[in-house]
C-alpha positions as CSV (number, residue, x, y, z in Angstrom):
1,X,-0.1,0.1,-0.1
2,X,0.9,3.7,-0.5
3,X,3.5,2.7,-3.2
4,X,4.8,6.1,-4.6
5,X,7.5,4.5,-6.7
6,X,8.0,6.5,-10.0
7,X,6.1,9.4,-8.7
8,X,7.7,12.9,-8.4
9,X,6.5,15.0,-5.4
10,X,7.0,18.6,-5.0
11,X,6.9,19.7,-1.4
12,X,6.9,23.3,-0.3
13,X,8.3,24.2,3.0
14,X,10.3,21.0,3.1
15,X,12.8,21.9,5.6
16,X,13.0,23.0,9.3
17,X,15.1,25.8,10.5
18,X,14.8,24.7,14.0
19,X,16.1,21.1,15.3
20,X,13.5,18.4,15.1
21,X,10.9,17.4,12.8
22,X,8.5,20.0,11.3
23,X,5.6,19.0,9.1
24,X,7.3,19.6,5.8
25,X,10.4,17.8,6.6
26,X,8.4,14.8,7.8
27,X,6.1,14.8,4.7
28,X,9.1,15.0,2.3
29,X,10.7,12.1,4.2
30,X,7.7,9.9,4.4
31,X,7.0,10.4,0.6
32,X,10.5,9.6,-0.3
33,X,10.4,6.4,2.1
34,X,7.1,5.4,0.1
35,X,9.4,5.6,-3.1
36,X,8.6,9.0,-4.5
37,X,11.5,11.2,-5.8
38,X,11.2,14.6,-3.9
39,X,11.7,18.0,-5.2
40,X,11.8,20.0,-1.9
41,X,11.6,23.8,-1.9
42,X,12.1,26.1,1.2
43,X,12.9,29.6,1.8
44,X,16.0,28.5,3.6
45,X,18.2,26.3,1.3
46,X,20.1,25.2,4.4
47,X,16.8,23.6,5.8
48,X,16.0,22.0,2.4
49,X,19.5,20.5,2.1
50,X,19.1,19.0,5.6
51,X,16.1,17.2,4.4
52,X,17.7,16.1,1.3
53,X,20.7,14.8,3.3
54,X,18.2,12.8,5.5
55,X,16.3,11.4,2.4
56,X,19.4,10.4,0.6
57,X,21.0,8.8,3.7
58,X,17.9,6.4,3.7
59,X,18.6,5.6,0.2
60,X,15.8,8.0,-1.3
61,X,15.9,10.6,-4.0
62,X,15.7,14.3,-3.3
63,X,16.4,17.6,-5.1
64,X,16.6,20.8,-3.1
65,X,15.7,24.3,-4.3
66,X,15.6,27.6,-2.6
67,X,12.2,29.4,-3.2
68,X,10.2,32.2,-1.6
69,X,6.7,30.9,-2.3
70,X,5.2,34.4,-2.0
71,X,7.1,35.4,-5.1
72,X,5.4,34.4,-8.3
73,X,8.5,34.5,-10.4
74,X,10.4,32.2,-7.9
75,X,7.4,29.7,-7.8
76,X,7.4,29.6,-11.5
77,X,11.2,28.9,-11.6
78,X,10.8,26.2,-8.8
79,X,8.1,24.3,-10.9
80,X,10.0,24.9,-14.2
81,X,13.2,23.5,-12.6
82,X,11.4,20.4,-11.2
83,X,9.9,19.7,-14.8
84,X,13.4,20.3,-16.4
85,X,15.2,18.0,-13.8
86,X,12.7,15.2,-13.2
87,X,10.3,15.6,-16.2
88,X,6.9,15.8,-14.3
89,X,5.2,16.5,-11.2
90,X,2.7,13.8,-9.9
91,X,2.1,15.3,-6.3
92,X,2.2,18.8,-5.1
93,X,2.1,19.4,-1.3
94,X,1.6,22.9,-0.3
95,X,2.7,23.0,3.3
96,X,3.9,26.4,3.9
97,X,2.1,28.5,6.6
98,X,2.5,30.8,9.5
99,X,0.5,32.5,12.1
100,X,0.7,35.9,13.4
101,X,-1.2,37.2,16.4
102,X,-3.9,39.9,16.2
103,X,-7.6,40.7,16.3
104,X,-9.2,42.7,13.6
105,X,-8.5,46.0,15.6
106,X,-4.9,45.3,16.7
107,X,-3.7,43.7,13.5
108,X,-2.2,46.0,11.0
109,X,-3.0,45.7,7.3
110,X,0.5,44.8,6.2
111,X,0.4,41.8,8.6
112,X,-3.1,40.7,7.2
113,X,-1.8,40.9,3.6
114,X,1.4,39.0,4.4
115,X,-0.7,36.3,6.1
116,X,-2.8,35.7,3.0
117,X,0.2,35.9,0.7
118,X,1.9,33.2,2.6
119,X,-1.0,31.0,3.7
120,X,-3.3,30.9,0.6
121,X,-1.9,33.1,-2.3
122,X,1.3,30.8,-2.2
123,X,-0.7,27.6,-2.7
124,X,-2.7,29.4,-5.5
125,X,0.5,30.3,-7.4
126,X,2.0,26.7,-6.9
127,X,-1.3,25.3,-8.3
128,X,-1.3,28.0,-11.2
129,X,2.2,26.9,-12.4
130,X,1.8,23.0,-11.6
131,X,-1.7,22.3,-12.9
132,X,-1.0,22.8,-16.6
133,X,1.6,20.0,-16.3
134,X,-0.8,17.7,-14.5
135,X,-3.4,18.4,-17.2
136,X,-1.0,17.4,-19.8
137,X,-0.2,14.2,-17.8
138,X,-3.8,13.3,-17.4
139,X,-3.7,13.3,-13.6
140,X,-2.1,14.2,-10.3
141,X,-2.8,14.7,-6.6
142,X,-2.5,18.1,-4.8
143,X,-2.5,18.1,-1.0
144,X,-2.8,21.6,0.8
145,X,-2.1,21.7,4.5
146,X,-4.5,23.8,6.4
147,X,-5.2,24.0,10.0
148,X,-8.0,23.4,12.7
149,X,-8.0,27.3,13.1
150,X,-9.8,27.3,9.8
151,X,-12.9,25.5,11.4
152,X,-12.9,26.7,15.2
153,X,-11.4,29.2,17.4
154,X,-8.7,27.5,19.3
155,X,-7.8,30.1,22.0
156,X,-5.4,32.2,19.9
157,X,-6.2,35.6,18.6
158,X,-4.9,34.9,14.9
159,X,-7.7,36.2,12.8
160,X,-5.6,36.4,9.5
161,X,-4.4,32.9,10.0
162,X,-7.7,31.6,10.6
163,X,-9.2,33.3,7.6
164,X,-6.5,32.4,5.2
165,X,-6.6,28.8,6.1
166,X,-10.3,28.9,5.9
167,X,-9.9,30.3,2.3
168,X,-7.3,27.6,1.5
169,X,-10.0,24.9,2.1
170,X,-12.6,26.5,-0.2
171,X,-10.0,27.2,-2.8
172,X,-9.1,23.5,-2.6
173,X,-12.7,22.4,-2.9
174,X,-13.6,24.5,-5.8
175,X,-10.5,23.7,-7.8
176,X,-11.1,20.0,-7.0
177,X,-14.4,20.1,-8.8
178,X,-12.9,22.0,-11.7
179,X,-10.1,19.7,-12.3
180,X,-11.7,16.4,-11.5
181,X,-12.5,15.6,-15.2
182,X,-8.7,16.0,-15.9
183,X,-7.9,13.3,-13.3
184,X,-6.5,15.7,-10.8
185,X,-7.4,15.5,-7.1
186,X,-7.0,18.3,-4.5
187,X,-7.5,17.6,-0.8
188,X,-6.6,19.1,2.4
189,X,-4.9,17.8,5.4
190,X,-6.0,19.8,8.5
191,X,-3.5,19.5,11.4
192,X,-4.6,20.3,15.1
193,X,-2.3,21.1,17.8
194,X,1.0,19.5,16.7
195,X,4.3,19.2,18.8
196,X,6.8,20.5,16.4
197,X,9.8,22.8,16.7
198,X,7.3,25.7,15.8
199,X,5.7,25.5,19.2
200,X,8.6,27.2,20.8
201,X,7.9,30.2,18.6
202,X,4.3,30.1,19.2
203,X,4.9,30.2,22.9
204,X,6.9,33.4,22.3
205,X,4.1,35.1,20.3
206,X,1.2,33.9,22.4
207,X,2.3,32.9,25.9
208,X,5.0,35.6,26.8
209,X,7.6,32.9,26.2
210,X,6.2,30.4,28.8
211,X,7.0,27.4,26.9
212,X,6.3,24.8,29.5
213,X,3.0,26.5,30.3
214,X,2.1,26.7,26.6
215,X,2.8,23.1,25.9
216,X,0.8,22.0,28.9
217,X,-2.3,24.2,27.8
218,X,-2.1,22.7,24.2
219,X,-1.9,19.1,25.5
220,X,-5.0,19.9,27.8
221,X,-7.1,21.2,24.9
222,X,-6.8,18.0,23.0
223,X,-9.3,15.1,23.8
224,X,-6.5,12.6,23.3
225,X,-4.7,14.4,26.2
226,X,-1.6,15.3,24.0
227,X,-0.5,16.9,21.0
228,X,0.1,15.1,17.6
229,X,3.3,15.4,15.8
230,X,4.7,16.0,12.3
231,X,4.6,12.2,11.5
232,X,0.7,12.3,12.0
233,X,0.5,14.9,9.4
234,X,2.9,13.2,7.1
235,X,1.2,10.0,7.1
236,X,-2.3,11.7,6.2
237,X,-0.5,13.3,3.3
238,X,1.0,10.2,2.0
239,X,-2.3,8.5,1.9
240,X,-4.0,11.4,0.1
241,X,-1.0,11.4,-2.4
242,X,-1.4,7.6,-3.1
243,X,-3.5,5.6,-5.5
244,X,-5.4,4.1,-2.5
245,X,-7.0,7.5,-2.2
246,X,-7.8,7.7,-5.9
247,X,-11.6,8.4,-5.4
248,X,-10.9,10.9,-2.6
249,X,-11.3,14.4,-3.9
250,X,-12.3,17.8,-2.6
251,X,-12.4,17.0,0.9
252,X,-10.2,17.0,4.2
253,X,-8.7,14.7,6.5
254,X,-8.6,16.2,10.1
255,X,-5.6,15.2,12.0
256,X,-6.3,16.6,15.6
257,X,-6.8,14.0,18.2
258,X,-10.5,14.9,18.4
259,X,-10.2,18.7,19.0
260,X,-12.7,19.9,16.4
261,X,-15.3,17.4,17.6
262,X,-14.9,18.4,21.2
263,X,-17.2,21.0,22.8
264,X,-14.8,22.3,25.5
């Protein structure tokens, strides 16, 4: 099952600038373990090269490319380079995202715009330049990584992040319907509260750098009693990328330990 041999997977945000396993790093590694050749892009080429090193140390194949996914010209260059070097794109994973604090009054317009550029416009641009190649190939799978913040308030004032991730869900659904006749599937993975290196930064932004208290609070919020991790997200992505999910389109897999279903 989940055999991705002979597939090419383009993964955005494939690295982690902090020690440990972020979602993109785990996603790229899992796809490579399932046999895909990974074209990993990241704003930090050092982070992308670390992921490449891990994949190759396990016998997998990975190319690393520096890309600012908020730049249309750099996105086009990344897609063109992947096609030139590997010949096709079977799987696209739009994993890039970031949360900034603020409510409608306190958040400035520049932060709002930057959040939408990073969290949803980047996926639009990646799809814009990748979809024509998938249409020519008569198929492909696109997985966009959203957030439970798109579905409910999770205790942090992050209105732009919540709104942009909600927009990503509907962008994915609408595009899935449009491109289904061409054999292309678009789905979302919706992570909940995940224990990744990013939690340290979130504690600084939202809990006055009280890391231990922030971690304890997040664990308590989840019905399962603990946060998930990057591998939970990565396995969901691998399933949606695989032929086993060939009839799953225009929908979401929520990976949250029951958070969205809970009433507290």
